[in-house]
C-alpha positions, 0 to 999 in steps of 0.5 A: 070445919074442925076435925078431931083426932084421937090416938087410942091404944091399938086394941083388938076389935071384937064388936059385932055389927048389929046391922043385917048383912046380905051377901051377893056373890063376893060382895057383902052389903050392910045398911048403915045408921042415919047420917048427913052424907046421904049414905044408906049402905056400905058394900065391901069385898076382898079379892086376892091374886098371886099373893096380892090382896085387895079390900074395897069398901064403898059408901052408897046412896039410895041410888047405889051411887058411890059417895065415898070409898076406902081401898086397901092394896097389899102386896106388890104396890105400884108407886111404893118404891117412890116413897120407900126406895128399893121396896116393891111390896107393902101396902097402899090405902086409897081414900076417895070421895065424890068431888074430891081428889083421891088420898093415897097412903103408902107403907111397908106395913102389911098386917095392921093399919092405922087411919086417923080421920084428921089426916083425910078431911075429905072422907073423915065423916065417912070413916067415923060412921060407926058401921064403917069403923067396925067393918074396916077393923074387922075385915081389913085390920084398919083401925080408924082413930075416932073423935075423942070424948072428954076434956082436951088439953095441950099435948103437942110439942116440937119433936126431940132428937130421940124420937127421930132417925139421923136422916132425913130431916123431919120438916115441921115435926110435931110430937103428940103425946096425950095421956091415955092415947097412943103418941105419934109424930107427924112431919113432912119429908122433903126427900119423898114429898110426903107427910109421914105419920108414925105411932109410938109404942111407949114401952114396946120395942121390937114387939108385936102390935099388943106388946107380945114377943115377935121375931124380926120383920114380923114385929109391929113396933120397931127397934126405936119403939115406933110403927112402920111409917105411913106416907100420906101423899098430896099436892100443894104446900104441906103444913103440919099444924095443931087443931082443936085447942092444940089437942093434937097435930095433923098434916094437910096440903094447901093449893093456896094461902097456906098457914104459917109454919108452926113447927121447926125442922128436926134431926134425930139421933137414932141410927137408920137401917136397924132391925129386930132380932130373930128369924131370917129377916130382921126387917132392917130398915123397915122402920126408917122413913 
């Protein structure tokens, strides 16, 4: 099965849901559109405790059995320091589907999140349900990258050094740069054992998510023009590969029969440990991987 990924410009989502909502205690439940997953409704809730917050969205069948789930934990996150040494606060997204292993995504980012469905094929169809996409954007500031429409072209390339840090080596590094969409790098990090995804802000450097002025660690786009990296954790043999007529790159793990390596390793020229000016915290190193 092919999975299609579009990297759109990150824009605010103000679209309102057209479904009826019923709040029970702290949980909101919404009926969803017809789909092939057997999901008839979604239920979501947000909790907070001692500066940490948790958002939980579940896709339920007609018997209220959870078919798929998205969890977002922000604050002190168990396991974060494995991928970002010395860091204990950040975020973790957990993607779950009945009968499949959970997918964990770690990041230093705590305000705005991107979730390309192609990097999580087990839950891709769930993430791309319109009701799910809207709730995640509105309630959790998670931007799901939906399937593209229109003509596709060849927009995947080996990574050049200017896109990357001086260390560590970006293994199997792919650069996707389709016109009209947010560009990004996808590669495997041997030092962390994770697939690393970073979006590129083009003309934005040390700027807010939509290009506005920012100060230090409050910036979304870092000094090299990229978002904070997200670490996609899995088991098996990692591969970065193109899909859908080389329209874009994605990454996944294979427990057996992995495809041949498609992209070369690359070393960058941008120095590590950099931050953005302003404030008491420059965020130095926040955009490193």
